[in-house]
C-alpha positions, 0 to 999 in steps of 0.5 A: 499500500502506498502513502502520501502526505496530505494538507488540511485547509485549516489554521494552526489556531484550530489545531491548537484549540482542539488539542487543548480540549483533548489535553484537558479532557485527558487530565480530568479523566486521568487518562493513561498512555495513549498511542497518539498525543493530544496534537496528533489526535486533534490532527486525526480528527480534523483530517476526518472532518475537513478532508473526509478521510476514512478510518482505514486511511487515517489508521494507515497514515497515523500507524494505529488500528482502525478501531483506535482511529474511530475511538479518537475521532468520536472522542474529539467530536464529543468534546467539540459538540459539548462546547458548541453554542445552543440556540439561546447562546447564539441569539445573543449574537443574532439580535445584533444582526441587521437581519438574519437568513434562515434556510434548511439543508440536507446532509446525505447519509447512507441507507439505514434499516429504517429508511422511510423517515430519512428519505427526502421527497424534495431531494429524492435521497436519504439524509438529515435535515439541518436548519442554518442561520446566516447573517447578511453577508452569508456567514454561518452563525448557527446550525441546528441539530439534525432531524430525519430528512423527511422533516419539512423545513418549517416543521424543523424550524418550529421543533428547534424553537427557531421561529419563536426565538427569532420572533421574541428577539424581534429579528427580521428573518428572510426565508424561502417559500417552504417557511410560509405560515411561520408568521412573526418576523419571518419574511417569505416570498409572495405566493402565486395564487391559483386564480391569479397566476400572474403576480403584479409588477410590484410583487415580482420586484419584491420577490426578486429582491427577496431572492437576492437576499436569500442567495447570500444565505446559501453561502452558509450552507456551502460553508458547512459542506466544505467539511467533506465528512458532510458530503455523505455521512457514513455513520449512524444518522443519530451521530449527525447532530454531534458532527454538525455541532462539532463542525460549527464550533470548529468553524467559529474557531477558524473564523472567530467573528461569531465565536462566543 
C-alpha cells in the first residue's frame, strides 16, 4: 500500500484549540498513555472532519488500528459538540444582526434499516435535515441539530424553537417559500395564487429582491459542506447532530467573528 502527505485547509489556531480540549479532557479523566498525543489526535480528527478521510486511511497514515482511529475521532467530536453554542447562546449574537437568513439543508447519509423517516421527497435521497442561520453577508452563525430528512423545513424550524426565538428577539428573518405560515418576523416570497397566476409587477420586484437576499444564505450552507465528512455521512444518522455541532464550533474557531 502506498502513502502520501496531505494538507488540511485549516489554521494552526484550530489545531491548537482542539488539542487543548483533548489535553484537558485527558487530565480530568486521568487518562493513561495513549498511542497518539493530543496534538496528533486533534490532527487525526480534523483530517476526518475537514478532508473526509476514512478510518482505514487515517489508521494507515497515523500507524494505529482502525478501531483506535474511530475511538479518537468519536472522542474529539464529542468534546467539540459539548462546547458548541445552543440556540439561546447564539441569539445573543443574532439580535445584533441587521437581519438574519434562515434556510434548511440536507446532509446525505447512507441507507439505514429504517429508511422511510430519512428519505427526502424534495431531494429524492436519504439524509438529515439541518437548519442554518446566516447573517446578511452569508456567514454561518448557527446550525441546528439534525432531524430525519423527511422533516419539512418549517416543521424543523418550529421543533428547534427557531421561529419563536427569532420572533421574541424581534429579528427580521428572510426565508424561502417552504417557511410560509411561520408568521412573526419571518419574511417569505409572495405566493402565486391559483386564480391569479400572474403576480403584479410590484410583487415580482419584491420576490426578486427577496431572492437576492436569500442567495447570500446559501453561502452558509456551502460553508458547512466544505467539511467533506458532510458530503455523505457514513455513520449512524443519530451521530449527525454531534458532527454538525462539532463542525460549527470548529468553524467559529477558524473564523472567530461569531465565536462566543
